[in-house]
N, C-alpha and C positions, 0 to 999 in steps of 0.2 A: 430327361431324354438321354443325357450322357450316361447316366447310371444304367439305364436299360441297355444301351449299346455296349457298355463295358461288361455287363453280365452276359450278354449274348456272345461276345468275343471270348470271354472267360469260359463259358460253357462249351463252345466249339473247341477251344484249346484243350480243355480237360477231356473232352470226348476223344480227341485224337490221341492224347497220351494214354488213356485207358484202353483204347483199341489196339495199341501197338503190342506186338508179341514180345517185345523186349521189356515192357513195363513189368511183367510178372517176374522175369529174370532179375531185373534190377531190384525189385521189391524183395525177392527171395534172398539176394545177396545182402541187402540192407538188414534183413531180419537176422542174419548170421553175424553181423558186426559185434553185438554185445559179447558173444562167446569168443569171437576172434580177439577182441580186446583183452579178454581174460587169458588167452593162450600164452602171451609173452611173459607176464608175471608168474604164471604156473611153470613155464619152462625155467625161469630164473630160480624158482623155488626148488625145482627138481635137480637142477645142476649145481647151483651155488648154496642151496640150503636156506636162502632167505630172499624175500622180495619186499621192498618197501611198500609197494602198492597193496599187498595182501595183509599188511600190518602184522602185529605180533601174534594174531590169532587168524591164520589163513582159513581155517575151516569155517569160522564164524563169518568172515568176510565173504567167502564164496556162497555160503548159505543165504546171507542177506542179499547179495548181488543177484543171484538167480531168482530169488523170491520177488525182488523189486521188479525185475524184468517180466516176471509172470504177470504181475498186476498191470504193468504198462501194456502188455500185449492184449490182455483181457479188455482193457479200456479202449485200446485202439480198435479191437474187433467190434466192440459195441458202438463205436463211433461211425462204423460203415453205414448203417441204416440212416441216421440223421444226415450224414454227408450226402448220401444218395438222394434223399428227398429234398433237402434244401437246395442243392445244386442241380437237381434233375439229371443225375448221372447213374442210370440203372446198371451200367457196365461195371461199376465199382464193386457190385455184389459178388462178382466172380473171384475177388481177392479175399473175401471174408473167410472162406474155409482155410486158406493158407495161413492167414493171421491167427485164426483160432488154434490151428495145429501147432503153430510156433509157441503160442501160450502154453499148450500142453507139453511141448518139448522142454520149455524152460521150467515148468513146474516139476517135470520128471527129474531134471538136473538138480533142482532144489531139494526134492525128496531124497534122491540118491546121495547127495552130499551129506545130508543129515543121517541117513540110514547106514551108509557104507563108511564114511570117514569119521562121523561122530559116534555112532552106535556100534560100529564094527559088526554089522549083520546080526546084532543081538535082538531077536524078537521080544524076549521078556523085557529088556530095557526100553525098547520102542513102545511096547504096549503100556508099560508103567508111565512113560512120559505122556502118552496120549490121555491116560486117565487122570494124571496129576496136574498137568499144565493146560490151562484152558485155551491158550493161544495155539497150542499144538492140536488140541481137540478140534477146534474150529478150522484149523488149517487142513487137517486130514479130511474133514468133512468136505471142504472145498475141492480137494484133490479127488476124492471119491466121486463128486458130482461131475468132474471133468472127464473121468474115465469113459463113461458111456457116450459122451459127446465125441470124443476122439474115435472110438470104435465105430460109431454110426455116421461118420463124416462123409462117407462115400456116396456116390449117386445110387449104387446098388442098394444101400440101406434105406435111402429115400423111397425107392420102389417097394422094398419089402414091407416097410412100416406104413407106407402111404404118407403123402405130404403133410396132412394135418397132424397125424400122430407124431411124425418126425419133428415138425415145427414145435409142437407142445413139449416134446422131450428136450429140444435144444434151448428152450427157455430156461433150463437149468443154469445156463451161463450167467444169468442175472444173479442167482443165488451164490454161484461159485465166486463171482467177482466180489459180492458183498462179504462172503466168508474170507476172501483174501484180504480185503481192507481191514476187517475186524481182527484177523490174525496179525496183521502188521501193527495195528494200533495197540493191541495188548502186548505185543512183543517189545516195542520200543520203550514203553513205560514213561519216559520223561519228555524227550523231544518228539512231540507228536505232530509236528508241522507237515511232514510229508504224507503220513497216513491220512491226515485231515484233508490235505489237498486232493488226494486220490478219492477220498470219500465225497468231496464236493463235486468232482468231475463225474463220478458215478451217479450222484443225485441228479445232476443236470441231464445226463443221458437218459435216466429213467423218467424224469419229469417230462422230457421231450416225448418219449414213447407214450406216456399216459395222456398227454395233451393231443398227440396225433391220433391215438385210438379213440379218444372222446370225440374229436372232430369227425372221424370216419363214421362213428355210430350215429351222430347227429345228421350227417349227410345222407346216410341210408334211410333214416326216418323221414327226411324231407322228400327224397326221391321215390320212396315206396308208397303207393297209394293206400289209403285207409279203406280196406275192403268192407269194414263194418258200415261205412257211410254210403256205399254204392247201392244203387237200386237192384232189386232181385231180377 
């Protein structure tokens, strides 16, 4: 009884928080924190020529930092649906688009750090790396899958494509997240604890979706009458 009451109170509290117009503002600000935390060491690097936080290889640090936050935002975005269903909070779905676009924002920073600072806009070098290094190949594949999702993230595109087609297209996020985890795993080579942790989180999120879809199909079969057994 106490547990039911607690869940009811928690549900009402979450509902009020998610309904507030300031929640989106606060979430937007929170999503900018990773890049703001990077601003100070970048300023030190630009003015003093060295920043302890950025280590002896600042380009590698920034590349890994933005890549890690890309994976985190992809996983957070994929967590919205389980959270919505488990806590019965449909209003949280309104934040999913913003979280997904922040994942795209960080993957763009990740790509530009590599392309601009590491490859100096050299398309031949970039193409050679994509063909030679498998972790870059799968990383670019994940980036390519996120591009159409960012372009079609607006309500206008939902109307143009139709909700069902739009929904099928946006399932690419599952494969983009998987590509990101594989990219990270192949990149680190030795200490694979973090990529394995992200892989485990992704597996749990996908298993939840699979189980929820299976329950939904079974429920439809129970509620739908078997027309073959009905009299003429």
